[in-house]
C-alpha positions as a Python dict, from the first residue, in 0.01 Angstrom:
ca = {
    (1, 'M'): (0, 0, 0),
    (2, 'H'): (-258, 198, -152),
    (3, 'E'): (-406, 516, 13),
    (4, 'T'): (-692, 391, 264),
    (5, 'L'): (-1039, 501, 139),
    (6, 'L'): (-1213, 480, 471),
    (7, 'S'): (-974, 594, 757),
    (8, 'R'): (-1275, 763, 932),
    (9, 'R'): (-1511, 479, 915),
    (10, 'R'): (-1540, 453, 1304),
    (11, 'L'): (-1630, 811, 1344),
    (12, 'L'): (-1884, 769, 1062),
    (13, 'Q'): (-2061, 480, 1209),
    (14, 'T'): (-2102, 600, 1551),
    (15, 'T'): (-2209, 963, 1492),
    (16, 'A'): (-2498, 1104, 1315),
    (17, 'C'): (-2323, 1025, 957),
    (18, 'A'): (-2348, 1399, 888),
    (19, 'V'): (-2350, 1461, 502),
    (20, 'G'): (-2095, 1685, 306),
    (21, 'A'): (-1743, 1661, 233),
    (22, 'A'): (-1622, 1754, 589),
    (23, 'A'): (-1807, 1466, 737),
    (24, 'L'): (-1695, 1216, 481),
    (25, 'P'): (-1392, 942, 487),
    (26, 'S'): (-1076, 1059, 406),
    (27, 'L'): (-870, 919, 103),
    (28, 'V'): (-553, 968, 285),
    (29, 'G'): (-373, 663, 396),
    (30, 'A'): (-375, 530, 757),
    (31, 'A'): (-422, 229, 921),
    (32, 'Q'): (-792, 73, 975),
    (33, 'P'): (-910, 203, 1304),
    (34, 'A'): (-1047, -64, 1579),
    (35, 'Q'): (-1433, -117, 1551),
    (36, 'P'): (-1676, -134, 1817),
    (37, 'A'): (-1722, -444, 1990),
    (38, 'N'): (-2088, -465, 1902),
    (39, 'D'): (-2086, -378, 1566),
    (40, 'P'): (-2305, -589, 1361),
    (41, 'F'): (-2127, -541, 1029),
    (42, 'G'): (-1780, -663, 1209),
    (43, 'G'): (-1623, -323, 1091),
    (44, 'F'): (-1732, -346, 731),
    (45, 'T'): (-1890, -13, 609),
    (46, 'V'): (-2215, -155, 457),
    (47, 'G'): (-2458, 38, 286),
    (48, 'I'): (-2710, -21, -6),
    (49, 'Q'): (-2730, 49, -388),
    (50, 'S'): (-3033, 280, -398),
    (51, 'Y'): (-3115, 111, -764),
    (52, 'S'): (-3265, -144, -507),
    (53, 'Y'): (-3540, 101, -468),
    (54, 'R'): (-3557, 253, -809),
    (55, 'N'): (-3961, 208, -825),
    (56, 'F'): (-3939, 437, -512),
    (57, 'T'): (-3921, 823, -518),
    (58, 'R'): (-3588, 932, -343),
    (59, 'E'): (-3732, 1033, -18),
    (60, 'R'): (-3926, 711, 8),
    (61, 'A'): (-3607, 497, -81),
    (62, 'F'): (-3432, 704, 182),
    (63, 'E'): (-3697, 630, 445),
    (64, 'Q'): (-3681, 266, 347),
    (65, 'I'): (-3313, 251, 409),
    (66, 'Q'): (-3321, 425, 744),
    (67, 'K'): (-3549, 140, 849),
    (68, 'L'): (-3344, -119, 751),
    (69, 'G'): (-3062, 50, 1007),
    (70, 'L'): (-2828, 144, 744),
    (71, 'R'): (-2642, 473, 735),
    (72, 'F'): (-2471, 464, 402),
    (73, 'V'): (-2597, 460, 41),
    (74, 'E'): (-2457, 408, -291),
    (75, 'L'): (-2705, 661, -506),
    (76, 'Y'): (-2771, 605, -871),
    (77, 'R'): (-2906, 861, -1137),
    (78, 'G'): (-3234, 736, -1152),
    (79, 'H'): (-3238, 892, -795),
    (80, 'V'): (-3010, 1185, -829),
    (81, 'P'): (-2950, 1306, -1195),
    (82, 'T'): (-2590, 1372, -1286),
    (83, 'N'): (-2731, 1704, -1430),
    (84, 'A'): (-2882, 1823, -1115),
    (85, 'T'): (-2838, 2200, -1022),
    (86, 'D'): (-2687, 2318, -736),
    (87, 'A'): (-3020, 2394, -569),
    (88, 'Q'): (-3148, 1997, -638),
    (89, 'L'): (-2811, 1885, -475),
    (90, 'K'): (-2901, 2088, -178),
    (91, 'A'): (-3215, 1953, -142),
    (92, 'V'): (-3068, 1584, -194),
    (93, 'R'): (-2792, 1672, 65),
    (94, 'G'): (-3092, 1779, 299),
    (95, 'E'): (-3292, 1460, 263),
    (96, 'L'): (-3008, 1269, 308),
    (97, 'E'): (-2936, 1454, 641),
    (98, 'K'): (-3313, 1395, 746),
    (99, 'F'): (-3242, 1040, 722),
    (100, 'R'): (-2911, 1036, 854),
    (101, 'L'): (-2740, 885, 536),
    (102, 'T'): (-2403, 929, 418),
    (103, 'P'): (-2365, 900, 13),
    (104, 'I'): (-2085, 713, 2),
    (105, 'A'): (-2037, 628, -383),
    (106, 'F'): (-2235, 687, -686),
    (107, 'G'): (-2275, 477, -1003),
    (108, 'V'): (-2254, 309, -1194),
    (109, 'E'): (-2134, 550, -1470),
    (110, 'R'): (-1971, 516, -1804),
    (111, 'F'): (-1635, 704, -1864),
    (112, 'T'): (-1495, 787, -2212),
    (113, 'K'): (-1181, 974, -2338),
    (114, 'D'): (-1419, 1307, -2317),
    (115, 'H'): (-1214, 1470, -2044),
    (116, 'A'): (-1429, 1749, -1993),
    (117, 'A'): (-1745, 1498, -1943),
    (118, 'N'): (-1549, 1281, -1722),
    (119, 'R'): (-1464, 1601, -1514),
    (120, 'R'): (-1823, 1719, -1493),
    (121, 'L'): (-1891, 1344, -1353),
    (122, 'F'): (-1630, 1410, -1084),
    (123, 'E'): (-1721, 1756, -997),
    (124, 'F'): (-2102, 1592, -947),
    (125, 'A'): (-1975, 1358, -715),
    (126, 'R'): (-1787, 1607, -522),
    (127, 'N'): (-2086, 1826, -475),
    (128, 'L'): (-2317, 1544, -385),
    (129, 'G'): (-2030, 1439, -136),
    (130, 'A'): (-1947, 1102, -266),
    (131, 'R'): (-1603, 923, -234),
    (132, 'Y'): (-1634, 641, -483),
    (133, 'L'): (-1748, 617, -834),
    (134, 'S'): (-1869, 293, -931),
    (135, 'A'): (-1764, 300, -1316),
    (136, 'D'): (-1797, 123, -1674),
    (137, 'P'): (-1486, 291, -1808),
    (138, 'D'): (-1413, 274, -2188),
    (139, 'P'): (-1045, 125, -2206),
    (140, 'D'): (-962, 480, -2369),
    (141, 'S'): (-1059, 656, -2043),
    (142, 'F'): (-777, 565, -1828),
    (143, 'D'): (-548, 852, -1914),
    (144, 'S'): (-814, 1078, -1827),
    (145, 'L'): (-921, 916, -1511),
    (146, 'D'): (-545, 877, -1377),
    (147, 'K'): (-550, 1279, -1389),
    (148, 'L'): (-901, 1318, -1234),
    (149, 'V'): (-866, 1064, -917),
    (150, 'A'): (-565, 1265, -844),
    (151, 'E'): (-712, 1595, -865),
    (152, 'F'): (-1021, 1511, -700),
    (153, 'N'): (-914, 1250, -454),
    (154, 'I'): (-1225, 1037, -549),
    (155, 'A'): (-1160, 679, -656),
    (156, 'I'): (-1274, 489, -938),
    (157, 'A'): (-1447, 136, -883),
    (158, 'I'): (-1479, -55, -1196),
    (159, 'H'): (-1797, -275, -1171),
    (160, 'P'): (-1830, -574, -1376),
    (161, 'H'): (-2180, -674, -1542),
    (162, 'G'): (-2308, -998, -1621),
    (163, 'P'): (-2336, -1137, -1958),
    (164, 'S'): (-2527, -1001, -2238),
    (165, 'G'): (-2659, -1229, -2513),
    (166, 'K'): (-2350, -1450, -2624),
    (167, 'Q'): (-2118, -1181, -2487),
    (168, 'L'): (-1922, -1120, -2169),
    (169, 'H'): (-1912, -806, -2015),
    (170, 'R'): (-1572, -615, -2089),
    (171, 'W'): (-1478, -606, -1744),
    (172, 'Y'): (-1652, -950, -1649),
    (173, 'S'): (-1345, -1066, -1402),
    (174, 'A'): (-1093, -927, -1156),
    (175, 'E'): (-814, -1041, -1378),
    (176, 'R'): (-951, -835, -1657),
    (177, 'I'): (-980, -532, -1440),
    (178, 'M'): (-619, -584, -1285),
    (179, 'K'): (-457, -608, -1629),
    (180, 'A'): (-612, -274, -1724),
    (181, 'V'): (-543, -94, -1377),
    (182, 'R'): (-219, -266, -1224),
    (183, 'D'): (-3, 46, -1396),
    (184, 'R'): (-266, 332, -1334),
    (185, 'H'): (-330, 550, -1041),
    (186, 'R'): (-374, 368, -682),
    (187, 'L'): (-712, 509, -697),
    (188, 'I'): (-841, 316, -979),
    (189, 'G'): (-933, -25, -861),
    (190, 'S'): (-1283, -224, -864),
    (191, 'C'): (-1627, -264, -705),
    (192, 'L'): (-1676, -635, -770),
    (193, 'D'): (-2033, -768, -814),
    (194, 'T'): (-2110, -1108, -669),
    (195, 'G'): (-2453, -1155, -849),
    (196, 'H'): (-2277, -1066, -1184),
    (197, 'L'): (-1990, -1303, -1116),
    (198, 'I'): (-2226, -1575, -1048),
    (199, 'R'): (-2412, -1477, -1388),
    (200, 'S'): (-2107, -1552, -1576),
    (201, 'A'): (-2147, -1926, -1494),
    (202, 'Q'): (-2459, -1907, -1725),
    (203, 'N'): (-2426, -2124, -2062),
    (204, 'P'): (-2247, -2055, -2270),
    (205, 'F'): (-1993, -1902, -2069),
    (206, 'N'): (-1920, -2150, -1783),
    (207, 'E'): (-1680, -1911, -1611),
    (208, 'K'): (-1776, -1994, -1260),
    (209, 'L'): (-1610, -1699, -1124),
    (210, 'D'): (-1550, -1758, -719),
    (211, 'S'): (-1648, -1449, -558),
    (212, 'A'): (-1414, -1484, -284),
    (213, 'Q'): (-1103, -1573, -505),
    (214, 'Q'): (-1200, -1272, -725),
    (215, 'V'): (-1157, -1041, -416),
    (216, 'R'): (-831, -1202, -337),
    (217, 'A'): (-718, -1116, -705),
    (218, 'M'): (-800, -790, -665),
    (219, 'G'): (-605, -733, -323),
    (220, 'A'): (-568, -377, -243),
    (221, 'R'): (-739, -249, -547),
    (222, 'N'): (-1086, -364, -402),
    (223, 'F'): (-1245, -36, -348),
    (224, 'G'): (-1619, -142, -348),
    (225, 'L'): (-1830, -447, -354),
    (226, 'H'): (-2226, -499, -480),
    (227, 'L'): (-2300, -791, -251),
    (228, 'K'): (-2588, -995, -422),
    (229, 'D'): (-2687, -1369, -431),
    (230, 'H'): (-2826, -1495, -774),
    (231, 'D'): (-3018, -1813, -889),
    (232, 'N'): (-2915, -1882, -1278),
    (233, 'K'): (-3230, -2118, -1289),
    (234, 'T'): (-3459, -1860, -1248),
    (235, 'R'): (-3233, -1553, -1354),
    (236, 'R'): (-3339, -1364, -1036),
    (237, 'D'): (-3194, -1219, -731),
    (238, 'V'): (-3240, -1412, -418),
    (239, 'V'): (-3184, -1373, -57),
    (240, 'Y'): (-2824, -1473, 60),
    (241, 'G'): (-2781, -1832, 99),
    (242, 'R'): (-3069, -1938, -147),
    (243, 'G'): (-2843, -1911, -446),
    (244, 'V'): (-2469, -2007, -442),
    (245, 'L'): (-2310, -1698, -281),
    (246, 'D'): (-2136, -1790, 16),
    (247, 'V'): (-2134, -1467, 220),
    (248, 'P'): (-1889, -1588, 520),
    (249, 'G'): (-1618, -1693, 249),
    (250, 'V'): (-1669, -1328, 58),
    (251, 'L'): (-1631, -1156, 402),
    (252, 'R'): (-1333, -1394, 518),
    (253, 'S'): (-1150, -1292, 171),
    (254, 'L'): (-1230, -900, 232),
    (255, 'R'): (-1071, -902, 589),
    (256, 'D'): (-786, -1125, 421),
    (257, 'V'): (-689, -844, 177),
    (258, 'K'): (-724, -584, 468),
    (259, 'F'): (-1077, -417, 262),
    (260, 'Q'): (-1094, -53, 358),
    (261, 'G'): (-1412, 14, 97),
    (262, 'Y'): (-1758, 4, 113),
    (263, 'I'): (-2021, -292, 49),
    (264, 'S'): (-2321, -207, -102),
    (265, 'I'): (-2631, -429, -79),
    (266, 'E'): (-2818, -466, -366),
    (267, 'Y'): (-3119, -647, -490),
    (268, 'E'): (-3270, -630, -807),
    (269, 'A'): (-3580, -871, -751),
    (270, 'N'): (-3929, -749, -607),
    (271, 'P'): (-3883, -386, -707),
    (272, 'E'): (-4217, -296, -575),
    (273, 'N'): (-4133, -419, -223),
    (274, 'P'): (-3780, -510, -186),
    (275, 'T'): (-3746, -433, 187),
    (276, 'P'): (-3842, -760, 356),
    (277, 'D'): (-3578, -953, 105),
    (278, 'I'): (-3311, -689, 199),
    (279, 'S'): (-3388, -729, 580),
    (280, 'A'): (-3355, -1125, 506),
    (281, 'C'): (-3025, -1060, 371),
    (282, 'L'): (-2894, -833, 643),
    (283, 'D'): (-2972, -1075, 863),
    (284, 'V'): (-2762, -1351, 686),
    (285, 'F'): (-2478, -1083, 685),
    (286, 'R'): (-2492, -1009, 1058),
    (287, 'A'): (-2498, -1404, 1110),
    (288, 'S'): (-2195, -1438, 865),
    (289, 'V'): (-2017, -1169, 1055),
    (290, 'R'): (-2068, -1372, 1367),
    (291, 'K'): (-1902, -1660, 1217),
    (292, 'L'): (-1602, -1466, 1142),
    (293, 'S'): (-1569, -1375, 1523),
}
């Protein structure tokens, strides 16, 4: 079994979610702890991809995330540049603490065979306090990533994007990702994106990748999940259940594989005012959790 990535989840969810390396979940293996009976997220570590608030300043985005009742955030470079100075990162950590948010992950970032450049991203993640890097790595980057995940104890979670023009993304499916990582360090896995898996069903691809099946295909290498629903007719993200996403089915598959990672709610529609739709998604998520009980 791979090293458990969130063995301190209960502590993080029931405290003020203090920001900083000492307060973040351990990457050392342990069984998943029991969750509070009244946990509306059913024991899952649920946060948001801050890209959902890409048209908001960082502080306004944090304010909205807190109002949603979330305590975890996957940040992206539009809110925190990867070349931020120590002083700038200190300010970011202060804002996170103000809104009681834990930066569980950062991304999506590209990695290449340039080991020095890759190292800088890992150093940035460590200084920010993130424990996962959602990633779009070049195939020749894995020798470098093997060394860095071991050194920094920060996991790489490969993220599939949707098709571009007449071409599928290089990591478009769990099977493609697993083929690349199965013989790599156990801290190299996936951050599947249900919206992009749905998008792969658009003509001319017609792949029809089932999100729950894809989760099961990744098994213990599931480190993160971008949870979104998508309408291929309008080519827009939609509130859960208004497209084809089976939220209870996906959550059941995560439980089946003993998922220990993070779930990032991601919503790319209505960037000027996404909060009402994200709130509706969270209502569906909580209702789905109750169906699993």
